[in-house]
C-alpha atoms as one frame of an Amber mdcrd trajectory, in Angstrom:
protein
 -13.918 -16.702 -32.307 -15.621 -13.959 -30.343 -14.492 -13.721 -26.723 -15.450
 -11.140 -24.117 -12.058 -10.190 -22.674 -13.116  -7.010 -20.896 -14.007  -8.954
 -17.754 -10.337  -9.894 -17.318  -8.949  -6.366 -17.632  -9.119  -5.545 -13.866
  -7.001  -8.626 -13.083  -4.504  -7.638 -15.760  -4.279  -4.098 -14.374  -3.729
  -5.316 -10.822  -1.041  -7.785 -11.880   0.616  -5.132 -14.043   0.898  -2.663
 -11.175   2.392  -5.417  -9.025   4.836  -6.187 -11.828   5.836  -2.520 -12.039
   6.511  -2.442  -8.312   8.686  -5.539  -8.686  10.575  -3.926 -11.576  11.102
  -0.678  -9.689  12.265  -2.425  -6.528  14.578  -4.680  -8.518  16.117  -1.818
 -10.493  16.828   0.135  -7.320  18.758  -2.845  -5.940  20.315  -3.996  -9.216
  24.037  -4.535  -9.278  26.414  -5.913 -11.890  26.421  -9.686 -11.971  23.031
 -10.076 -10.291  21.599 -12.394 -12.948  18.691 -13.659 -10.842  17.383 -10.153
 -10.188  17.702  -9.036 -13.823  15.810 -12.188 -14.861  12.942 -11.356 -12.484
  12.798  -7.783 -13.819  12.748  -9.089 -17.386   9.966 -11.572 -16.578   7.832
  -8.809 -15.068   8.264  -6.634 -18.173   7.561  -9.622 -20.431   4.335 -10.450
 -18.585   3.127  -6.856 -18.820   3.882  -6.760 -22.536   2.114 -10.044 -23.160
  -0.969  -9.050 -21.184  -1.154  -5.646 -22.839  -1.029  -7.301 -26.244  -3.837
  -9.659 -25.287  -6.121  -6.808 -24.299  -5.258  -4.538 -27.211  -3.242  -1.900
 -25.323  -0.851  -1.427 -28.224   0.885   1.654 -26.814   1.825  -0.334 -23.694
   3.000  -3.266 -25.806   5.151  -1.146 -28.129   6.806   0.809 -25.331   7.388
  -2.210 -23.103   8.963  -4.057 -26.031  11.807  -1.507 -26.026  12.261  -1.968
 -22.282  12.204  -5.740 -22.658  14.856  -5.600 -25.406  17.232  -3.565 -23.249
  16.690  -5.932 -20.318  17.262  -8.917 -22.603  20.697  -7.600 -23.546  21.508
  -7.193 -19.856  20.409 -10.672 -18.842  22.267 -12.292 -21.784  25.466 -10.550
 -20.747  25.671  -8.531 -23.963  25.367  -5.283 -22.044  26.899  -4.230 -18.767
  24.575  -2.885 -16.088  25.309   0.839 -15.800  23.765   3.627 -13.757  22.670
   5.394 -16.949  20.767   2.352 -18.207  19.227   1.806 -14.774  17.969   5.394
 -14.695  16.493   4.994 -18.187  14.722   1.826 -17.083  13.378   3.485 -13.934
  12.036   6.315 -16.062  10.539   3.687 -18.368   8.737   2.062 -15.424   7.123
   5.445 -14.751   6.048   5.659 -18.384   4.546   2.158 -18.390   2.649   3.029
 -15.226   1.451   6.237 -16.898   0.203   4.303 -19.927  -1.559   1.644 -17.859
  -3.219   4.235 -15.623  -4.428   6.072 -18.731  -5.832   2.816 -20.095  -7.522
   2.104 -16.776  -9.060   5.550 -16.371  -9.754   6.233 -20.041  -7.684   9.444
 -19.776  -5.063  11.073 -21.940  -1.408  10.629 -21.025   1.720  12.743 -21.393
   2.686  11.692 -24.926   5.746  13.971 -24.913   7.204  12.168 -21.906   6.532
   8.774 -23.496   8.160   9.884 -26.752  11.216  11.335 -25.016  11.762   8.170
 -22.997  11.219   6.019 -26.104  13.928   8.037 -27.868  16.308   7.507 -24.937
  15.635   3.765 -25.010  16.190   3.643 -28.779  19.482   5.548 -28.507  20.615
   3.214 -25.713  19.762   0.174 -27.826  21.617   1.570 -30.844  24.827   1.794
 -28.847  27.154  -1.178 -29.237  26.653  -3.556 -26.295  29.528  -3.315 -23.835
  31.139  -6.722 -24.307  34.770  -7.425 -25.177  33.987  -9.200 -28.428  30.437
  -8.988 -29.687  31.124 -11.184 -32.742  32.564 -13.866 -30.521  29.470 -13.620
 -28.372  27.212 -14.142 -31.386  29.243 -17.113 -32.500  29.169 -18.625 -29.020
  25.436 -17.947 -28.798  24.803 -19.839 -32.023  26.687 -22.840 -30.747  24.396
 -22.929 -27.698  21.197 -23.182 -29.690  19.032 -26.154 -28.782  16.293 -28.027
 -30.582  13.180 -28.089 -28.366  10.093 -30.232 -28.835   7.067 -28.711 -27.116
   3.728 -30.461 -26.796   1.032 -27.953 -25.884  -2.443 -29.343 -25.116  -4.749
 -26.584 -23.778  -7.953 -27.252 -21.886 -11.204 -26.705 -23.743 -11.974 -23.653
 -21.586  -8.642 -21.877 -22.188 -10.108 -19.231 -24.482 -12.823 -18.389 -21.950
 -10.146 -17.016 -19.613  -8.965 -14.538 -22.251  -5.889 -16.498 -23.349  -5.348
 -16.844 -27.076  -2.773 -19.485 -28.191  -1.735 -17.308 -31.137  -0.088 -14.872
 -28.708   1.754 -17.703 -26.980   3.051 -18.994 -30.314   4.096 -15.490 -31.334
   6.048 -15.086 -28.092   7.795 -18.408 -28.766   8.672 -17.228 -32.279  10.556
 -14.309 -30.747  12.897 -16.781 -29.010  14.134 -18.402 -32.211  13.011 -20.467
 -35.199   9.604 -22.002 -34.576   7.706 -24.677 -36.494   4.116 -25.444 -35.592
   2.034 -28.545 -36.211  -1.617 -28.401 -35.205  -3.521 -31.491 -34.055  -7.224
 -31.306 -34.945  -8.057 -34.929 -34.146 -10.346 -33.927 -31.275 -12.308 -31.436
 -33.331 -16.020 -32.435 -33.148 -18.595 -32.250 -35.896 -19.557 -28.750 -36.973
 -22.959 -28.871 -35.264 -21.323 -29.872 -31.957 -18.699 -27.121 -31.886 -18.900
 -24.633 -29.013 -17.402 -21.359 -30.367 -16.048 -20.526 -26.898 -14.093 -23.766
 -26.520 -10.685 -24.703 -27.879 -10.343 -28.138 -29.529  -6.846 -27.904 -31.052
  -3.504 -28.905 -29.607  -0.026 -28.252 -30.989   3.353 -29.889 -31.405   5.996
 -27.201 -31.580   9.633 -27.342 -32.637  11.789 -24.443 -31.472  15.427 -23.810
 -32.371  16.690 -21.303 -29.816  19.448 -20.466 -27.359  16.776 -19.772 -24.749
  16.545 -21.867 -21.605  13.665 -24.142 -20.655  12.783 -21.568 -17.970  12.391
 -18.916 -20.685   9.976 -21.165 -22.564   8.026 -22.084 -19.433   7.710 -18.400
 -18.626   5.714 -17.831 -21.817   3.171 -20.395 -20.678   3.062 -19.260 -17.036
  -0.319 -17.555 -17.479  -1.892 -20.817 -18.679   0.131 -23.403 -16.770  -2.936
 -24.504 -14.811  -5.067 -24.737 -17.940  -2.977 -26.941 -20.186  -0.711 -29.954
 -20.484   2.786 -28.803 -21.350   5.752 -31.036 -22.154   9.142 -29.559 -23.118
  12.040 -31.782 -24.170  15.390 -31.239 -25.886  16.214 -33.281 -28.976  20.015
 -33.115 -28.918  20.442 -35.577 -31.791  18.230 -33.684 -34.202  19.966 -30.584
 -35.544  18.035 -27.713 -37.172  17.364 -28.370 -40.840  16.404 -25.983 -43.585
  13.567 -27.670 -45.416  12.266 -25.725 -48.418   8.970 -27.559 -48.073   8.539
 -26.283 -44.510   8.249 -22.579 -43.737   9.415 -21.207 -40.399  10.077 -17.870
 -38.790  13.139 -16.713 -36.889  13.650 -13.772 -34.588  14.081 -11.358 -37.465
  10.521 -12.031 -38.714  11.762 -11.873 -42.291   8.522 -13.315 -43.629   5.448
 -11.170 -43.485   3.068 -13.678 -45.025  -0.180 -14.294 -43.206  -0.627 -17.295
 -40.952  -1.516 -20.313 -43.099  -1.803 -24.075 -42.905  -0.528 -26.412 -45.631
  -1.444 -30.002 -46.382   0.791 -31.627 -43.760  -0.443 -29.204 -41.123   3.001
 -27.623 -40.757   2.245 -23.971 -40.130   4.281 -20.806 -40.457   4.332 -18.603
 -37.364   4.630 -14.859 -37.613   4.024 -12.029 -35.221   0.303 -11.509 -35.747
  -1.867  -8.482 -35.489  -4.849 -10.168 -33.865  -8.249  -8.623 -34.005 -10.261
  -9.788 -31.040 -13.828  -8.663 -30.922 -15.267  -7.863 -27.526 -18.855  -8.891
 -27.023 -19.748  -5.999 -24.758 -21.317  -3.248 -26.852 -19.403  -4.528 -29.913
 -16.607  -2.057 -29.209 -12.798  -2.405 -29.060 -11.346  -3.373 -25.731 -11.026
  -0.394 -23.459 -10.688  -0.309 -19.726 -13.678   0.938 -17.869 -12.942   4.392
 -16.477 -12.185   4.213 -12.824 -14.351   6.424 -10.680 -12.625   8.726  -8.242
 -14.382   7.074  -5.335 -13.300   3.587  -6.408 -10.983   2.189  -3.743  -9.897
  -0.726  -5.929  -9.679  -4.345  -4.923  -8.016  -6.292  -2.179  -6.308  -9.680
  -2.239  -7.321 -11.988   0.563  -5.614 -15.190   1.661  -7.587 -18.395   1.220
  -7.286 -19.128   4.944  -9.148 -15.912   5.765 -11.895 -16.727   3.272 -12.229
 -20.283   4.638 -12.527 -18.921   8.180 -15.213 -16.494   7.064 -17.191 -19.243
   5.325 -17.006 -21.468   8.409 -18.249 -18.651  10.652 -21.151 -17.911   8.321
 -22.048 -21.590   8.469 -22.042 -21.513  12.270 -24.177 -18.377  12.184 -26.730
 -20.041   9.920 -26.943 -23.040  12.262 -27.477 -20.792  15.287 -30.100 -18.748
  13.458 -31.935 -21.939  12.473 -31.950 -23.139  16.090 -33.314 -19.830  17.375
 -35.995 -19.770  14.679 -37.127 -23.234  15.741 -37.333 -22.128  19.387 -39.283
 -19.009  18.486 -41.924 -20.880  16.510 -43.239 -22.707  19.578 -41.654 -21.214
  22.694 -42.410 -22.046  26.299 -40.499 -21.553  29.551 -39.089 -25.079  29.448
 -36.949 -23.975  26.509 -35.536 -20.904  28.271 -32.123 -22.479  28.872 -31.834
 -23.452  25.216 -32.814 -19.911  24.208 -30.194 -18.399  26.517 -27.501 -20.733
  25.182 -28.550 -19.955  21.613 -28.313 -16.204  22.195 -24.861 -16.593  23.760
 -23.789 -18.652  20.763 -25.207 -15.990  18.425 -23.236 -13.313  20.271 -20.033
 -15.342  20.015 -20.543 -16.102  16.327 -21.298 -12.466  15.546 -18.188 -11.279
  17.347 -15.974 -13.817  15.588 -17.534 -12.953  12.240 -16.873  -9.275  12.847
 -13.238  -9.944  13.751 -12.824 -12.185  10.710 -14.192  -9.490   8.394 -11.876
  -6.921   9.959  -8.879  -9.209   9.365  -9.758  -9.274   5.680  -9.311  -5.495
   5.560  -5.868  -5.697   7.172  -2.897  -5.454   4.796   0.872  -5.257   5.381
   1.976  -1.654   5.476   4.570  -2.564   2.847   1.847  -1.645   0.325   2.300
   1.968   1.475   6.067   1.759   2.043   6.955   0.360  -1.399   6.905   3.771
  -3.064   9.537   5.331  -0.812  12.784   3.661  -2.009  12.160   5.136  -5.453
  11.200   8.497  -3.952  14.413   8.711  -1.918  16.444   7.526  -4.920  15.058
  10.291  -7.141  15.391  12.973  -4.463  18.996  11.963  -3.811  19.790  12.513
  -7.494  17.887  15.803  -7.569  19.546  17.225  -4.428  22.991  15.754  -5.027
  23.001  14.283  -1.516  24.044  10.760  -0.621  21.492   8.929   1.473  20.056
   5.534   2.259  16.527   4.533   3.235  16.144   1.810   5.863  12.680   0.247
   6.144  11.591  -1.847   9.121   8.272  -3.339  10.154   6.902  -3.520   6.610
   4.842  -6.612   7.516   2.955  -4.709  10.222  -0.724  -4.862   9.289  -3.017
  -1.881   8.971  -6.581  -1.330   7.822  -6.717  -0.804   4.052  -8.682   2.451
   4.382  -6.164   3.937   6.812  -3.280   2.815   4.607  -4.709   4.463   1.506
  -5.025   7.797   3.286  -1.676   7.819   5.093   0.443   7.549   1.929   0.495
  11.249   1.018   1.353  12.500   4.534   4.264  10.066   4.653   5.501  11.341
   1.294   5.612  14.897   2.694   7.524  13.729   5.776  10.079  11.810   3.676
  10.614  14.804   1.369  11.003  17.026   4.421  13.660  14.696   5.857  15.576
  14.727   2.559  15.430  18.482   1.991  15.666  19.882   5.539  17.203  17.001
   7.473  20.006  15.316   5.553  23.028  17.554   4.984  25.318  17.553   1.904
  28.167  15.040   2.138  30.879  17.650   2.675  29.039  19.155   5.653  28.427
  15.712   7.167  32.102  14.813   6.850  33.117  18.132   8.405  30.829  17.363
  11.357  32.313  13.916  11.875  29.381  12.021  10.349  29.339   9.366   7.668
  29.208  10.614   4.089  25.856   8.986   3.475  22.780  10.160   5.367  20.314
   7.657   6.824  16.526   7.972   6.698  14.609   5.344   8.669  11.002   4.303
   8.191   9.586   2.014  10.858   6.129   0.671  11.713   4.996  -1.293  14.751
   1.923  -1.980  16.846   1.454  -0.265  20.175  -1.705  -1.254  21.991  -4.660
  -0.671  19.699  -2.705   1.690  17.481  -0.035   1.510  14.832   2.993   3.770
  15.153   4.945   4.949  12.102   8.270   6.657  12.733  10.170   8.698  10.158
  13.609   9.630  11.416  16.873  10.923   9.984  20.420  11.451  11.227  20.623
  14.930   9.737  21.081  18.400  11.165  17.968  18.351  13.346  15.522  21.216
  13.825  16.894  24.628  14.759  14.578  25.576  17.615  15.537  29.249  17.540
  14.864  29.539  13.819  11.402  28.042  14.246  10.637  30.291  17.219  11.829
  33.463  15.469   9.909  32.640  12.295   6.747  32.091  14.360   7.245  35.489
  16.046   7.809  37.080  12.644   4.539  35.601  11.363   2.669  36.730  14.468
   1.867  33.195  15.629   3.330  33.706  19.115   4.474  36.541  21.346   8.190
  37.298  21.401   8.221  37.007  25.215   6.457  33.626  25.308   8.261  30.703
  26.915   7.451  27.484  25.079   8.563  23.908  25.518  10.395  22.161  22.682
   7.293  20.176  21.705   5.236  23.366  21.523   7.858  25.011  19.307   7.996
  21.994  16.985   4.198  22.015  16.729   4.537  25.406  15.024   5.988  23.585
  11.993   2.477  22.383  11.197   0.970  25.868  11.000  -0.345  26.763   7.505
   2.249  28.556   5.390   5.031  28.033   7.938   8.515  27.388   6.540  12.061
  28.109   7.693  13.631  27.357   4.295  15.989  30.067   3.058  14.993  29.470
  -0.551  12.147  27.797  -2.365  12.948  24.610  -4.286  10.798  22.179  -6.232
  10.987  19.869  -3.206   9.901  22.172  -0.378  10.164  25.640   1.052   6.756
  27.099   0.208   5.216  26.346   3.586   2.763  23.947   1.972   2.552  20.357
   3.090   3.222  20.047   6.810  -0.110  21.584   7.769  -1.781  19.144   5.371
   0.146  16.300   7.001  -1.219  17.112  10.435  -4.741  17.736   9.165  -4.866
  14.423   7.295  -3.471  12.489  10.239  -5.995  14.046  12.600  -8.766  13.226
  10.134  -7.790   9.567  10.573  -8.092   9.874  14.327  -4.315   9.963  14.703
  -1.715  12.388  15.950   1.873  13.339  15.165   4.746  14.134  17.521   8.110
  15.680  16.746  11.390  15.139  18.573  14.702  16.578  17.440  18.260  16.928
  18.643  20.331  19.633  16.891  23.189  18.085  14.964  21.922  14.544  15.458
  18.622  14.335  13.619  14.850  14.403  13.936  12.053  11.942  14.575   8.431
  12.281  13.467   6.130   9.781  15.198   2.670   9.171  13.721   0.093   7.328
  15.843  -2.882   5.883  13.969  -5.805   3.628  14.865  -5.535   0.128  13.387
  -9.003   0.461  11.919 -11.570   3.192  11.480 -14.573   0.905  11.872 -14.606
  -1.005  15.183 -13.651  -0.091  18.750 -13.583  -1.994  22.049 -14.967   0.478
  24.539 -15.936   1.061  28.157 -19.310   2.775  28.547 -19.447   5.419  31.282
 -22.269   7.583  32.587 -21.948  11.337  33.169 -25.234  12.926  34.144 -27.795
  11.756  31.605 -25.183  11.192  28.902 -23.313   8.009  27.969 -19.743   8.228
  26.745 -17.370   5.566  25.445 -13.727   5.351  26.461 -11.458   3.199  24.223
 -10.645   0.152  26.288  -7.043   0.080  25.149  -6.451   3.510  26.722  -7.709
   2.617  30.208  -5.055   1.987  32.865  -7.431   1.370  35.753 -10.637   2.587
  37.372 -10.837   3.549  41.032 -12.776   5.473  43.654 -11.097   8.691  44.713
  -9.710   8.793  48.255  -9.466  12.268  49.721  -5.986  11.845  51.249  -4.424
  11.355  47.785  -5.840  14.605  46.394  -3.702  17.698  45.790  -4.535  21.029
  44.253  -1.967  23.112  42.343  -2.043  26.278  40.309  -5.312  27.509  41.757
  -7.811  25.027  40.310  -5.800  22.066  38.925  -6.484  18.897  40.935  -4.001
  16.027  40.966  -4.456  12.508  42.265  -1.473  10.655  43.711  -1.476   7.266
  41.992   1.544   5.398  43.292   4.505   7.249  41.697   2.429   9.508  39.428
   0.547  12.738  39.954  -2.433  12.338  37.638  -4.369  15.472  36.598  -8.109
  15.097  37.195 -10.436  16.168  34.426 -14.147  16.290  35.399 -15.933  15.295
  32.208 -19.127  17.184  33.205 -17.177  20.459  33.374 -15.452  19.774  30.092
 -18.719  19.301  28.178 -20.811  21.648  30.328 -23.456  19.161  31.481 -25.122
  18.453  34.825 -23.604  15.538  36.738 -24.871  13.424  39.607 -21.522  13.728
  41.391 -19.939  17.181  41.531 -17.495  16.518  44.388 -14.134  14.785  44.061
 -14.417  12.870  47.334 -15.499   9.248  46.616 -16.064  10.052  42.919 -15.213
   7.494  40.237 -11.967   8.078  38.353 -11.035   6.351  35.087  -7.277   6.664
  34.586  -6.374   6.704  30.898  -3.030   6.938  29.121  -1.692   7.947  25.728
   1.948   8.405  24.691   3.119   7.717  28.235   0.989  10.503  29.714  -1.917
   9.904  32.084  -5.056  11.777  33.010  -7.989  10.854  35.247 -11.506  11.228
  33.870 -14.076  11.862  36.583 -17.382  10.092  35.765 -20.623   9.209  37.559
 -20.794   5.485  36.828 -19.157   2.628  34.952 -21.422   0.667  32.620 -20.748
  -2.302  30.335 -17.849  -3.009  27.993 -18.681  -3.669  24.354 -17.509  -3.330
  20.787 -18.987  -0.373  18.969 -19.109   0.684  15.340 -17.472   4.079  14.903
 -19.376   6.782  13.044 -17.565   9.904  11.905 -18.602  13.021  13.799 -16.834
  15.247  11.296 -18.815  13.892   8.339 -22.140  14.246  10.120 -21.536  17.397
  12.189 -18.067  18.853  12.770 -14.814  17.945  14.484 -14.939  18.485  18.265
 -11.834  18.502  20.464 -11.925  15.575  22.861 -14.415  13.574  20.732 -13.117
  11.103  18.116 -16.491   9.916  16.854 -19.905   8.581  17.813 -21.786   5.298
  17.835 -25.342   4.035  18.115 -26.068   1.888  21.162 -28.388  -1.083  21.367
 -31.301   1.070  22.577 -30.920   3.404  19.591 -29.333   6.268  21.530 -26.167
   8.029  20.359 -23.010   7.927  22.486 -19.879   9.999  21.969 -16.476   8.276
  21.797 -13.859  10.139  23.810 -10.544  11.039  22.162  -7.972  10.348  24.875
  -5.060  12.308  23.322  -7.501  15.180  22.868  -8.578  14.901  26.515  -4.927
  15.007  27.594  -4.414  18.075  25.429  -7.400  19.716  27.111  -5.962  18.935
  30.539  -2.647  20.427  29.441  -4.290  23.583  28.116  -6.254  23.946  31.336
  -3.059  23.668  33.373  -1.296  26.161  31.118  -4.132  28.667  31.414  -3.996
  28.408  35.192  -0.226  28.840  35.203  -0.390  31.751  32.778  -2.879  33.585
  34.986  -0.472  33.248  37.904   2.813  33.600  35.962   2.020  35.347  32.624
   5.451  34.803  31.047   6.189  31.266  32.223   4.812  27.850  31.351   5.981
  25.035  33.636   5.457  21.306  33.831   2.328  20.363  35.679   1.688  16.772
  36.705   4.360  15.460  34.374   3.124  17.366  31.290   5.057  19.816  29.159
């Protein structure tokens, strides 16, 4: 039978990567006696092996078989769970991932690494399992063998989904002694046979010490496409019938699959040859383009909501079309109501589509337990990773691009933050260092915090290294935040020696650049001897923004609505001027620096005087600034267009959008505006006091 299986390869790849994540997470948390967890790890490996065999990825199948065998000994209790075996299995997970990625991309893989790990697995398997009496175990195992009767009736369309019963029967044969009887009573006449449909069913007899759950697991890929009945025949003991050929786990018979007169059939481990229709070539995964961002799994509830909204939109469009075909003023109210309904439907549809792109940040966090585990072994330090807020949702595009910066920050915390155990104990700390990874929503942003309870950042070391590199003047007086910002300068490092983890001054500058490219920002806080905290602020999405339109001269700007505290008209008695030309506005308990937007962007404004001017007070990271504008316009959602991709990055501008009249409006970057206000204040202070930088209006 010729079946095109290539269409199912993407699903297999996605499920395999999920299975590898489950295996890795389980192995990192595996402890002796945790039978449920070792079973789940085994099932994941078994599913990957079975799928790889179906699609002809023999290298994946062969390697995973070794992993599965080692796991099988662990779950049966024949082998104790040791750190050495766990490390081998973790390394094996990396190798399986390497093989699957190579199959996906059509690339070569590191065959030496695969061979070395295969040798380690083989050596581990050759060692005598760590049980008190292995012979007793075998004898006890034999006494627990059961006689199963399995009725397997697949749907006609089973083969169309890429599932071949021969692989299922082969997997059953690995569990024990299997006898197969095929039922061809539903087979139609030759002229009526559809080569893509499956007309046979099977009655199977299995003698095995496996559980019913083990048998059901083999059929889990087809459980919705078959009738499956598994019973235990306790009265009927296994018989050796010379007229009936069977196969046990040792696969002693290598005869080809055949059917005799009574339809009793021998089962062996086959070497199936499945022809793929597409281009008449063997099954290979389509190379994945570099720009391919993969797929996304969406809950049925989100899809149903989207379908309902599209239906409402179609109804509204139909109503408006009917009005437009023969319109008169008597229908004006209906037209107005229809347009309002169209606006509402469009907004809801937009929000529904955006929700589809939102994924739990756990997709990005899942890699870090393994990373910390490996780094702990490499550095010889004891540490623990605590993850919180992993269900916080983030736009898929943002998540894909934030992974690498977070890796650099975690590695930095391990190498520079956490001290060796003996130093921690000498300083009155616990032996094991703690690294925390937390995510939470804050307004229209998501905040990711990476903190550690290590030695903290040595401010003097950073300052002196910056002076040595010529980044700052030796007489400069900088705040702590300004000193910590120097860590993100290209090539900057305070490490005494270079390791394979860090110390080359490469990475932190990339972290900041990548975060800024996402429209985010990073802050550093550290207390010597107690630890450090890196806070990353990111927009929830890169596509849509709720904004307030403002007028400055002939230009229209957009202020993110989430950043606005309030809008007011300036009253002269609350104005103060400091440092020569820095104006502050007294807003209750705060002195808010005023930033005339027309001066910032060098444009002509209708209002050049502060008295009675409009002030939009905005806030970011607990800091406020007042933007002086000519007029407040409407509020609306806008689609963000990258300014960097189409022109270049501009301080104070996060992007642009196209308004309803076709004109282009700039979207203001509030943290950037606050930075500009700070720099303006610092320049004024520096002109008056060249060697001193003070707080102005609550800013460092």
